[in-house]
N, C-alpha and C positions, 0 to 999 in steps of 0.2 A: 504494500500500500504506500502511495507517495506521501512524503512528509509535507505537512501543511507549512506554508511560508508566511511568516508574519511580516506585514508591511507597516512601517511607521509613517506618520504624516510627513516627516521630513525627507523620506527617501525619494531620490530622483528616479523617474521612470524613463529608462533608456531602452530604445528598441534597436535591434541589429537587423539591417536589411542586407542580407548576404547573397552573393551570386558571382558569376564570372564576369558579367557585364561586358560581353564581347560580341557586339558592341553594346554600349548603354543606349537605350531607346527612349523615345518620348513617353512610352508606357511606363518605364522604370521611373522616370522623372515625375510622372503623374502620381504614382504610388507614394513617392517621397513627399510630394506637395500635400497630398491628402493626409498623410500621417503626421505632418508637422503640427497639426492642431490637437493631436491625441497624446503626444509624448513630450517630455521635457527635453529630450535630446535624441537624435537619430544618428547612428553610426552606419555608414554604408561600408560593408566589408567586402572587399574584392578578393575572392579566393583564388588560390593557385592550384590548378590541377595539372601536374606534370604529364599525365597520360593523355591529355586532350590537346590536340593541335589548335592553336588559337589564331584568330584573325589579327589581333593586335598583341604586341608583347605586353607582359604583365605591367611593367612600369608605365607604358603608354596608356593602358586602360585606366590606371590610377590617375594619371595626369588629365585625361579626357573627362573622367567623372568629376574630378576636383574642380575643373574649370566650369563645367555645366552646372554643378550643384552650387558653386559660388554665385553664379548668375541667378539661379532659382531662389536662393536665400535673400539676395539683394532685392528681389521683387516684393518680398514680404518679410522684412526683418523682425517683426514682432512675434513671429511663430518660432518654434523650436529650432535651435541650431543643428546643423548637419555637418558631420565630418566624414572624411573618407580615410579608411585604413586598409592596408593589405594584410592578409593572413594566410597561413597554411594549416593543414590539419582539419580537425572536426570543427564545424560551425558552432556547435554547442559549447565546445571548449573556448573558442574565441569569444562567444557571447558571455560566458561566465567570467572570463578574465577581464572583460570590458565592463562588468557590473550591470549587465543588461537584465531587464525584467521580462523581456519578451523578444521573440523573433518576429519579424515583419515579413509577410509574404503577399505578393500581388496575385490576384486570381483573375484570369481572363475569361474562363469558360468552365463548363462542367468537367471537362477532362482535367484541367488544372486542379479543380476542387477535389476530385477523387484522389489524385496523386499527392497533393499537398496535405490532405487530411491524414492520410496514412503516415506521412513524414512527421506531421505535427504530433500525432499520438505516440509515435516512437520517441520523439524528442522529449515529450512529457514523461514517458515511462523511464527512459534511460537517464535523462539529465534534469528532470523536474523543471523543464523550460517550456513556458507557454508560447503559443503562436497566435498572432493577430493577423487575420486576413483582411485585405483591402481589395475591393473589386475595382479594377481599372475602369477608366472612362470608356464609353462605348466605341470610340474611335480607335482604341487600342486592343480590342477584343481578340484580334487575330495577329497581333504583332508578336514576333518571335525573333530573338537574336540569331538562332540557328537558321531560320528562313532568310534573314537578311544576309548572313554569311554566305549562304548558298547562292542567292541571287548575285551578290557581288563577285563570288568566285567564278560563276559561269558567264561573267561579262555583262550582266544586266545593267540597265540604266538606273543607277541609284538616285538620280534626280527625281524619279517618279515616286520615291519613298519619302519625299520631304514631309509628308503629313505624319509619318510615324518615327522618323529619326531626325535628330537635331542637325542643323547645317554644319556644325563643326564635325560631326561624325561623317556626314556625306562627303565633305572635303577630304577627310582622312582616308575614306574608302576609295575615292577617286584617285588619290595619290598612289595608293596600293595598286589599283587597277592599271595605272600607267607605268608602274615599275616592274619590269619583267623578272626581277630577282626577288620580289616580295613573296611572303608566305601565302598570299592570296592565290597565286597560281598553282601551288601544291594542293590547296583546298579544292580548287576547281578540277584538278585531275582526279582527286579522290571522289568528288561528287559524280563525275562521269562513270567511275567504276561501279558505284552503287546503283 
């Protein structure tokens, strides 16, 4: 049986929003914006998965997210501050070490809900860590970083994705598409194989 957690009135409510953010999307930013009114602080944790080939290097994902979140916070400075941190290992360990009271997850559709509910129950059982779900805006219901990576890798016109990814990300992807030595071209070859 899980141990009950006592919360004092002075305790800060910190949420961890963890993911690979490869690339970060407007849907991710929408979740962060909605959560800022619910918590005292949000930490965007950018995880490192060495087994997964990424579009952007780890440090560049941190840099992009930091830039976009700084802009987001400037638009409404009265809400919770948001910081970006990189981490390796289990998300629940990162959350506990950060003093978080909850994990934050964005839900786009019913498929997400089923998968995320299973993960939330596991995190509660294993680490006594609660999960808060935020339903993304309707415009982002079918936005997915993996789909964006695939479109970019296969030479798709990323300008057409302007409604679901920020201009900074579009510019970074276009730079990768024009560089024949970028990791994007390896991803494109893998996509053809599948």
